[in-house]
Residue frames as a rotation matrix with the C-alpha (Angstrom) as fourth column:
MET 1
-0.359 0.865 -0.350 -124.89
-0.933 -0.334 0.134 124.89
-0.001 0.375 0.927 -52.43
THR 2
-0.425 0.332 0.842 -127.26
-0.171 0.884 -0.435 121.96
-0.889 -0.329 -0.319 -51.81
PRO 3
-0.996 0.089 0.020 -128.31
0.041 0.240 0.970 120.22
0.082 0.967 -0.243 -55.02
ARG 4
-0.448 0.894 -0.002 -131.92
-0.885 -0.443 0.141 120.82
0.125 0.065 0.990 -56.00
LEU 5
-0.670 0.374 0.641 -134.49
-0.022 0.853 -0.521 118.29
-0.742 -0.363 -0.563 -54.87
PHE 6
-0.716 0.503 -0.484 -136.53
-0.571 -0.023 0.820 116.94
0.402 0.864 0.304 -57.77
ASP 7
-0.530 0.679 0.508 -139.98
-0.248 0.449 -0.859 115.85
-0.811 -0.581 -0.069 -56.63
LEU 8
-0.704 0.160 -0.692 -141.17
-0.689 0.081 0.720 113.79
0.171 0.984 0.053 -59.61
SER 9
-0.397 0.621 0.676 -144.41
-0.235 0.643 -0.728 111.88
-0.887 -0.448 -0.109 -59.85
SER 10
-0.764 0.232 -0.603 -146.13
-0.572 0.192 0.798 109.77
0.300 0.954 -0.014 -62.47
THR 11
-0.162 0.757 0.633 -149.44
-0.527 0.476 -0.704 107.97
-0.834 -0.448 0.322 -62.58
TRP 12
-0.849 -0.105 -0.518 -149.93
-0.497 0.493 0.714 104.95
0.180 0.864 -0.470 -64.79
HIS 13
0.063 0.919 0.389 -153.19
-0.819 0.271 -0.506 103.09
-0.571 -0.287 0.769 -65.44
PHE 14
-0.870 -0.385 -0.308 -153.47
-0.490 0.740 0.461 99.45
0.050 0.552 -0.832 -66.49
ALA 15
0.252 0.940 -0.229 -156.31
-0.911 0.311 0.270 97.18
0.325 0.141 0.935 -67.54
ALA 16
-0.094 -0.337 -0.937 -154.98
0.104 0.932 -0.346 94.50
0.990 -0.130 -0.052 -65.20
ALA 17
0.878 0.411 -0.246 -155.46
0.237 0.073 0.969 93.58
0.416 -0.909 -0.033 -61.55
PRO 18
0.628 -0.660 0.412 -152.89
-0.772 -0.594 0.226 94.89
0.096 -0.460 -0.883 -59.05
GLU 19
0.527 -0.426 0.736 -151.58
-0.184 0.788 0.588 91.34
-0.830 -0.445 0.336 -58.53
ALA 20
0.715 -0.245 0.655 -150.68
0.688 0.414 -0.596 91.08
-0.125 0.876 0.465 -62.23
VAL 21
0.738 -0.463 0.490 -148.90
-0.176 -0.834 -0.523 94.45
0.651 0.300 -0.697 -62.19
TRP 22
0.628 -0.471 0.619 -147.16
-0.728 -0.075 0.682 93.55
-0.275 -0.879 -0.390 -58.93
ALA 23
0.749 -0.314 0.584 -145.90
0.286 0.947 0.144 90.25
-0.598 0.059 0.799 -60.36
ILE 24
0.593 -0.532 0.605 -143.93
0.675 -0.082 -0.733 92.20
0.439 0.843 0.310 -62.97
ILE 25
0.503 -0.413 0.760 -142.75
-0.279 -0.909 -0.309 95.28
0.818 -0.056 -0.572 -61.07
ALA 26
0.437 -0.310 0.844 -141.80
-0.892 -0.033 0.450 93.40
-0.112 -0.950 -0.291 -57.88
ASP 27
0.876 -0.217 -0.431 -140.07
0.009 0.900 -0.435 90.47
0.482 0.377 0.791 -59.57
VAL 28
0.819 -0.573 0.026 -137.21
-0.032 -0.001 0.999 89.44
-0.572 -0.820 -0.019 -57.24
ASP 29
0.057 -0.820 0.570 -134.96
0.843 0.346 0.413 89.01
-0.536 0.457 0.710 -60.30
MET 30
-0.061 -0.033 -0.998 -135.70
-0.055 -0.998 0.036 92.60
-0.997 0.057 0.059 -61.42
SER 31
-0.105 0.119 0.987 -137.22
0.868 0.495 0.032 92.18
-0.485 0.860 -0.156 -64.87
TRP 32
0.468 0.383 -0.796 -137.48
0.097 -0.918 -0.384 95.93
-0.878 0.103 -0.467 -65.59
PRO 33
-0.416 -0.679 -0.606 -134.80
-0.529 -0.362 0.768 95.88
-0.740 0.639 -0.208 -68.36
LYS 34
-0.753 0.184 0.632 -136.88
0.506 0.776 0.376 93.28
-0.421 0.603 -0.677 -70.23
TRP 35
0.089 0.922 0.377 -139.86
0.995 -0.063 -0.082 95.60
-0.052 0.382 -0.923 -70.65
TRP 36
0.720 0.121 -0.683 -138.56
0.237 -0.968 0.079 99.16
-0.652 -0.219 -0.726 -70.08
PRO 37
0.793 -0.366 0.486 -136.84
0.541 0.057 -0.839 100.40
0.279 0.929 0.244 -73.27
ASP 38
0.519 -0.592 0.616 -134.67
-0.339 -0.805 -0.488 103.02
0.785 0.045 -0.618 -71.50
CYS 39
0.571 -0.222 0.790 -133.55
-0.790 0.113 0.602 100.72
-0.223 -0.969 -0.111 -68.68
SER 40
0.485 -0.471 -0.737 -130.63
-0.136 0.791 -0.596 98.29
0.864 0.389 0.320 -68.55
PHE 41
0.886 -0.249 -0.391 -128.57
0.459 0.357 0.813 96.63
-0.063 -0.900 0.431 -65.85
ALA 42
0.636 -0.737 0.231 -125.50
-0.642 -0.670 -0.372 98.60
0.429 0.088 -0.899 -64.78
ALA 43
-0.623 -0.763 0.175 -124.28
-0.732 0.489 -0.475 95.70
0.277 -0.424 -0.862 -62.61
PRO 44
-0.465 0.454 -0.760 -125.55
0.272 0.890 0.365 92.36
0.843 -0.037 -0.537 -61.32
LEU 45
0.592 0.726 0.350 -128.10
-0.241 -0.255 0.936 92.38
0.769 -0.639 0.024 -58.51
VAL 46
-0.692 -0.719 0.068 -126.58
-0.254 0.153 -0.955 92.44
0.676 -0.678 -0.288 -55.03
ARG 47
0.461 0.886 -0.060 -128.47
-0.325 0.231 0.917 90.38
0.826 -0.403 0.394 -52.48
THR 48
-0.605 -0.532 0.592 -127.69
-0.745 0.118 -0.656 89.96
0.280 -0.838 -0.468 -48.81
GLU 49
-0.884 0.292 -0.365 -129.15
0.361 0.922 -0.137 87.11
0.297 -0.253 -0.921 -46.77
PRO 50
-0.268 0.856 0.442 -132.92
-0.388 -0.516 0.763 87.76
0.882 0.033 0.471 -46.56
ASP 51
-0.554 0.147 0.819 -134.71
-0.827 0.015 -0.562 87.40
-0.095 -0.989 0.113 -43.22
SER 52
-0.025 0.566 0.824 -136.97
-0.135 0.815 -0.564 84.77
-0.991 -0.125 0.056 -44.82
ASN 53
-0.785 -0.212 0.582 -137.88
0.483 0.380 0.789 83.31
-0.388 0.901 -0.196 -48.22
SER 54
0.313 0.941 -0.129 -140.83
0.646 -0.311 -0.697 85.70
-0.696 0.135 -0.706 -48.60
GLN 55
0.260 -0.137 0.956 -140.91
0.875 -0.384 -0.294 87.95
0.408 0.913 0.020 -51.63
GLU 56
0.933 0.157 0.323 -140.95
0.027 -0.928 0.373 90.97
0.358 -0.339 -0.870 -49.32
ASP 57
0.715 -0.698 0.045 -137.79
-0.082 -0.019 0.996 89.94
-0.695 -0.716 -0.071 -47.47
ILE 58
0.114 -0.674 0.729 -135.98
0.888 0.398 0.229 88.93
-0.445 0.622 0.645 -50.67
LEU 59
0.513 0.121 0.850 -136.79
0.627 -0.729 -0.275 92.31
0.586 0.674 -0.450 -52.22
LYS 60
0.967 -0.118 0.226 -135.58
-0.234 -0.760 0.606 94.17
0.100 -0.639 -0.762 -49.10
ALA 61
0.476 -0.839 0.264 -132.32
0.143 0.370 0.918 92.18
-0.868 -0.399 0.296 -49.25
THR 62
0.158 -0.333 0.930 -131.73
0.961 0.269 -0.067 93.17
-0.228 0.904 0.362 -52.91
THR 63
0.143 -0.158 -0.977 -130.08
-0.125 -0.982 0.140 96.19
-0.982 0.102 -0.161 -54.45
SER 64
0.514 0.089 0.853 -130.47
0.804 0.294 -0.516 96.76
-0.297 0.952 0.080 -58.19
TYR 65
-0.290 -0.627 -0.723 -128.07
0.067 -0.767 0.639 98.89
-0.955 0.136 0.264 -60.23
LEU 66
0.320 0.582 0.747 -129.81
0.827 0.213 -0.520 100.23
-0.462 0.785 -0.413 -63.30
ASN 67
-0.871 -0.468 -0.147 -128.94
0.297 -0.741 0.602 102.55
-0.391 0.481 0.785 -66.17
PHE 68
0.333 0.942 0.039 -131.68
0.666 -0.206 -0.717 104.87
-0.667 0.264 -0.696 -67.40
LYS 69
-0.701 -0.565 0.436 -131.04
0.692 -0.389 0.608 106.51
-0.174 0.728 0.663 -70.78
ALA 70
-0.010 0.668 -0.744 -132.64
0.257 -0.718 -0.647 109.92
-0.966 -0.198 -0.165 -71.09
SER 71
0.648 0.361 0.671 -133.89
0.724 -0.018 -0.689 111.31
-0.237 0.932 -0.273 -74.40
LEU 72
0.918 -0.342 -0.200 -131.37
-0.359 -0.932 -0.057 114.15
-0.167 0.124 -0.978 -74.03
GLY 73
0.571 -0.695 -0.436 -128.54
-0.281 0.333 -0.900 111.65
0.771 0.637 -0.005 -74.54
TYR 74
-0.395 -0.728 0.561 -127.23
-0.821 0.006 -0.570 111.16
0.412 -0.686 -0.600 -71.01
THR 75
0.183 0.382 -0.906 -127.44
0.129 0.904 0.407 107.99
0.974 -0.192 0.116 -68.93
LEU 76
0.025 -0.107 0.994 -128.01
-0.933 -0.360 -0.015 107.93
0.359 -0.927 -0.109 -65.18
THR 77
-0.366 -0.171 -0.915 -126.93
0.130 0.964 -0.233 104.97
0.922 -0.204 -0.330 -63.10
ILE 78
-0.048 0.501 0.864 -129.20
-0.882 -0.427 0.199 104.51
0.469 -0.753 0.462 -60.11
SER 79
-0.904 -0.125 -0.409 -129.22
0.083 0.887 -0.454 102.00
0.419 -0.445 -0.792 -57.30
ILE 80
0.013 0.957 0.291 -132.62
-0.725 -0.191 0.661 100.96
0.688 -0.220 0.691 -56.00
HIS 81
-0.865 -0.293 -0.407 -132.89
0.081 0.720 -0.690 99.29
0.495 -0.630 -0.599 -52.60
PRO 82
0.121 0.992 0.038 -136.39
0.013 -0.040 0.999 98.49
0.993 -0.120 -0.017 -51.29
THR 83
-0.865 -0.380 0.329 -136.93
-0.270 -0.199 -0.942 99.50
0.423 -0.903 0.070 -47.66
LYS 84
-0.477 0.793 0.379 -140.64
-0.440 0.157 -0.884 98.72
-0.761 -0.589 0.274 -47.31
VAL 85
-0.858 0.235 -0.457 -142.63
-0.333 0.425 0.842 96.14
0.392 0.874 -0.286 -49.25
VAL 86
-0.442 0.809 0.388 -146.36
-0.386 0.219 -0.896 95.54
-0.810 -0.546 0.215 -48.86
THR 87
-0.998 0.043 0.040 -147.59
0.056 0.526 0.849 92.92
0.015 0.850 -0.527 -51.35
PRO 88
-0.172 -0.400 0.900 -149.33
0.975 0.063 0.215 93.71
-0.143 0.914 0.379 -53.73
SER 89
0.704 0.694 0.151 -149.67
0.705 -0.708 -0.037 97.41
0.082 0.133 -0.988 -53.11
GLU 90
0.949 -0.292 0.121 -146.53
-0.305 -0.946 0.112 99.31
0.082 -0.143 -0.986 -52.15
ILE 91
0.385 -0.913 -0.138 -142.77
0.909 0.401 -0.114 99.47
0.160 -0.082 0.984 -52.44
GLU 92
0.961 -0.273 -0.036 -140.66
-0.260 -0.941 0.216 102.21
-0.092 -0.198 -0.976 -50.88
PHE 93
0.597 -0.796 0.098 -136.98
0.797 0.574 -0.188 102.39
0.093 0.190 0.977 -51.72
ASP 94
0.423 -0.629 -0.652 -133.76
-0.029 -0.729 0.684 104.29
-0.906 -0.271 -0.327 -51.30
ALA 95
0.911 -0.197 0.361 -132.08
0.378 0.050 -0.925 105.53
0.165 0.979 0.120 -54.46
GLY 96
0.408 -0.852 -0.328 -128.37
0.055 -0.336 0.940 106.11
-0.911 -0.401 -0.090 -54.88
GLY 97
-0.075 -0.527 0.847 -125.82
0.941 0.244 0.235 106.71
-0.331 0.814 0.477 -57.58
HIS 98
-0.785 -0.272 0.556 -126.40
0.527 -0.764 0.371 109.62
0.324 0.585 0.743 -59.94
LEU 99
-0.083 0.783 0.616 -129.68
-0.402 -0.592 0.698 110.41
0.912 -0.190 0.364 -58.17
GLU 100
-0.851 -0.221 -0.477 -129.88
0.328 0.486 -0.810 110.12
0.411 -0.846 -0.341 -54.38
GLY 101
-0.574 0.689 0.442 -133.08
-0.802 -0.581 -0.138 110.09
0.162 -0.434 0.886 -52.39
THR 102
-0.675 0.443 0.590 -136.19
-0.061 0.764 -0.642 108.01
-0.735 -0.469 -0.489 -52.06
GLY 103
-0.721 0.520 -0.458 -138.96
-0.564 -0.055 0.824 106.58
0.403 0.852 0.333 -54.16
LYS 104
-0.582 0.620 0.526 -142.32
-0.224 0.499 -0.837 104.95
-0.782 -0.605 -0.152 -53.72
VAL 105
-0.791 0.446 -0.418 -144.61
-0.357 0.219 0.908 102.91
0.497 0.868 -0.014 -55.96
THR 106
-0.638 0.673 0.374 -148.22
-0.327 0.203 -0.923 102.43
-0.697 -0.712 0.091 -54.91
LEU 107
-0.890 0.429 -0.152 -150.73
0.051 0.427 0.903 100.18
0.452 0.796 -0.402 -56.66
THR 108
-0.638 0.762 0.113 -154.42
-0.442 -0.243 -0.863 100.94
-0.630 -0.601 0.492 -56.15
PRO 109
-0.705 0.448 0.550 -157.19
0.651 0.716 0.252 98.68
-0.281 0.536 -0.796 -57.48
GLU 110
-0.642 0.578 -0.503 -159.80
-0.622 -0.777 -0.099 100.31
-0.448 0.249 0.859 -59.70
THR 111
-0.082 0.723 -0.686 -163.01
-0.917 0.214 0.335 99.03
0.389 0.657 0.646 -61.29
ASN 112
0.794 0.481 0.372 -163.65
-0.605 0.681 0.411 96.33
-0.055 -0.552 0.832 -58.70
GLY 113
0.299 -0.787 0.540 -160.02
-0.345 0.438 0.830 95.19
-0.890 -0.435 -0.141 -58.81
THR 114
0.648 -0.021 0.761 -159.87
0.608 0.616 -0.501 94.54
-0.458 0.787 0.412 -62.55
LYS 115
0.569 -0.493 0.659 -157.75
0.345 -0.584 -0.735 97.62
0.747 0.645 -0.162 -63.25
THR 116
0.307 -0.583 -0.753 -154.82
0.928 0.009 0.372 99.26
-0.209 -0.813 0.544 -61.50
ARG 117
0.883 -0.213 0.418 -153.65
-0.113 -0.962 -0.250 102.78
0.455 0.173 -0.873 -60.83
MET 118
0.367 -0.851 -0.377 -149.89
0.925 0.377 0.048 102.93
0.101 -0.366 0.925 -60.26
ASP 119
0.967 -0.095 0.235 -148.49
-0.122 -0.987 0.102 106.05
0.222 -0.128 -0.967 -58.58
ILE 120
0.323 -0.936 -0.136 -144.73
0.895 0.349 -0.277 106.56
0.307 -0.032 0.951 -58.73
GLU 121
0.991 -0.054 0.119 -142.95
-0.093 -0.931 0.352 109.17
0.092 -0.360 -0.928 -56.62
TRP 122
0.194 -0.978 -0.082 -139.28
0.871 0.210 -0.443 110.13
0.451 0.015 0.893 -56.75
LYS 123
0.994 -0.092 0.063 -137.71
-0.110 -0.888 0.446 112.64
0.015 -0.451 -0.893 -54.36
VAL 124
0.506 -0.847 0.164 -134.11
0.841 0.526 0.126 112.78
-0.193 0.074 0.978 -55.55
ARG 125
0.708 -0.444 -0.549 -131.12
-0.379 -0.895 0.234 115.08
-0.595 0.042 -0.802 -55.85
PRO 126
0.876 -0.461 -0.142 -128.60
0.044 0.371 -0.928 114.74
0.480 0.806 0.345 -58.69
THR 127
0.689 -0.719 -0.091 -125.05
0.210 0.078 0.975 113.85
-0.693 -0.691 0.205 -57.67
LYS 128
0.158 -0.638 0.754 -123.45
0.987 0.117 -0.108 114.47
-0.019 0.761 0.648 -61.06
HIS 129
-0.402 -0.443 -0.801 -121.56
0.525 -0.829 0.195 117.77
-0.750 -0.342 0.566 -61.01
TRP 130
-0.986 -0.008 0.169 -122.63
0.152 -0.486 0.861 118.78
0.076 0.874 0.480 -64.52
MET 131
-0.193 0.981 0.007 -126.31
0.722 0.137 0.678 118.23
0.665 0.136 -0.735 -63.68
ASN 132
0.230 0.248 -0.941 -126.06
0.906 -0.408 0.114 120.39
-0.355 -0.879 -0.319 -60.57
LEU 133
-0.718 -0.538 -0.441 -124.33
0.318 -0.818 0.480 123.14
-0.619 0.205 0.758 -62.56
LEU 134
-0.933 0.330 0.144 -127.02
0.058 -0.258 0.964 123.08
0.355 0.908 0.221 -65.25
THR 135
-0.460 0.816 -0.350 -130.06
0.888 0.431 -0.162 122.56
0.019 -0.385 -0.923 -63.01
PRO 136
-0.424 0.362 -0.831 -130.85
0.241 -0.839 -0.488 126.28
-0.873 -0.407 0.268 -62.57
ILE 137
-0.387 0.274 -0.880 -131.46
-0.797 -0.580 0.170 126.59
-0.464 0.767 0.443 -66.32
ALA 138
-0.668 0.016 -0.744 -131.99
-0.558 0.650 0.515 122.97
0.492 0.759 -0.426 -67.41
ALA 139
-0.814 0.367 0.449 -134.40
-0.230 0.507 -0.831 121.71
-0.533 -0.780 -0.329 -64.70
PRO 140
0.214 0.951 -0.224 -137.40
-0.700 -0.011 -0.714 121.91
-0.681 0.310 0.664 -67.09
ALA 141
0.149 -0.230 -0.962 -135.49
-0.882 0.408 -0.234 119.88
0.447 0.883 -0.143 -69.70
PHE 142
-0.881 -0.473 -0.004 -134.44
-0.405 0.760 -0.508 117.28
0.243 -0.446 -0.861 -67.09
THR 143
-0.482 0.788 0.383 -138.05
-0.359 0.221 -0.907 117.01
-0.799 -0.575 0.176 -65.91
ALA 144
0.399 0.621 -0.675 -139.32
-0.869 0.021 -0.495 116.66
-0.293 0.784 0.547 -69.49
ALA 145
-0.308 -0.590 -0.746 -136.73
-0.736 0.644 -0.206 113.93
0.603 0.486 -0.633 -70.19
HIS 146
-0.929 0.026 0.369 -137.87
-0.275 0.619 -0.736 112.12
-0.247 -0.785 -0.568 -67.04
THR 147
-0.036 0.999 0.007 -141.52
-0.596 -0.016 -0.803 112.37
-0.802 -0.033 0.597 -68.12
LEU 148
0.322 0.103 -0.941 -140.73
-0.924 0.251 -0.289 110.91
0.206 0.963 0.176 -71.55
MET 149
-0.686 -0.638 -0.349 -138.67
-0.522 0.766 -0.376 108.08
0.507 -0.076 -0.859 -70.06
MET 150
-0.742 0.488 0.459 -141.51
-0.290 0.384 -0.877 107.27
-0.604 -0.784 -0.144 -67.64
ARG 151
0.265 0.864 -0.429 -144.04
-0.822 -0.031 -0.569 107.27
-0.505 0.503 0.702 -70.47
ARG 152
-0.010 -0.355 -0.935 -141.89
-0.803 0.560 -0.204 104.76
0.596 0.749 -0.290 -72.34
GLY 153
-0.940 -0.304 0.152 -141.71
-0.325 0.676 -0.661 102.64
0.098 -0.671 -0.735 -69.17
GLU 154
-0.289 0.923 0.254 -145.50
-0.541 0.062 -0.839 102.71
-0.790 -0.380 0.481 -68.88
LYS 155
0.413 0.417 -0.809 -145.90
-0.911 0.198 -0.363 101.57
0.009 0.887 0.462 -72.48
GLY 156
-0.446 -0.677 -0.586 -143.36
-0.615 0.707 -0.349 98.80
0.651 0.205 -0.731 -71.92
LEU 157
-0.896 0.173 0.409 -145.14
-0.280 0.497 -0.822 97.58
-0.345 -0.851 -0.397 -68.80
ARG 158
0.126 0.977 -0.173 -148.46
-0.766 -0.015 -0.642 97.67
-0.630 0.213 0.747 -70.67
ARG 159
0.209 -0.130 -0.969 -146.90
-0.838 0.487 -0.246 95.43
0.504 0.864 -0.007 -73.38
ALA 160
-0.829 -0.550 -0.102 -145.49
-0.400 0.710 -0.579 93.09
0.391 -0.440 -0.809 -70.71
LEU 161
-0.545 0.715 0.438 -148.92
-0.442 0.199 -0.875 92.81
-0.712 -0.671 0.208 -69.09
ALA 162
0.404 0.686 -0.605 -150.52
-0.881 0.113 -0.460 92.10
-0.247 0.718 0.650 -72.49
GLY 163
-0.208 -0.576 -0.790 -147.90
-0.699 0.653 -0.292 89.40
0.685 0.491 -0.539 -73.11
ASP 164
-0.942 -0.090 0.322 -148.62
-0.314 0.570 -0.759 87.80
-0.115 -0.817 -0.566 -69.74
ALA 165
-0.062 0.992 0.108 -152.35
-0.638 0.044 -0.769 87.85
-0.767 -0.116 0.631 -70.52
ALA 166
0.348 0.139 -0.927 -151.68
-0.905 0.309 -0.293 86.25
0.246 0.941 0.234 -73.91
GLU 167
-0.666 -0.667 -0.335 -149.55
-0.522 0.737 -0.430 83.55
0.533 -0.112 -0.839 -72.25
GLN 168
-0.762 0.408 0.503 -152.33
-0.380 0.348 -0.857 82.77
-0.525 -0.844 -0.111 -69.78
THR 169
0.273 0.934 -0.230 -154.87
-0.753 0.058 -0.656 82.21
-0.600 0.352 0.719 -72.57
LYS 170
-0.241 -0.437 -0.866 -152.71
-0.886 0.464 0.011 79.62
0.397 0.770 -0.499 -74.38
């Protein structure tokens, strides 16, 4: 039996320009655990030799190993490896670990570039045996846990953006 494909999407809105959002989400040192309450490093970043010193090439040469703690009490360890980077608007990546598949983050300017719409897409299959066994009955609970975790990530990124704005006014 092939594990179920979860096609998960989220849309976040920020009162910040895409460049400000990009600076945080595409940080080559992967700052997500600093602002996302349910996210922590599972292992140090792994970086191969980038093709150049550009942010895009450094990101594509980096694999992040992150833990995401779900509200249901389980933790998923996921590797994220960018495969396409278009500054400051798009990152596509391969996901591995407890969820295998692909993801994409797209930033779209709104209100003459002063605000940002962030669309996040995950197309992943669980690799944990217990998740695959429970998916036929627990898929709605897994999806709800994902939605809550994403909402907490959005709030954390909003706080990080507000902190950056406060730092710039000092």
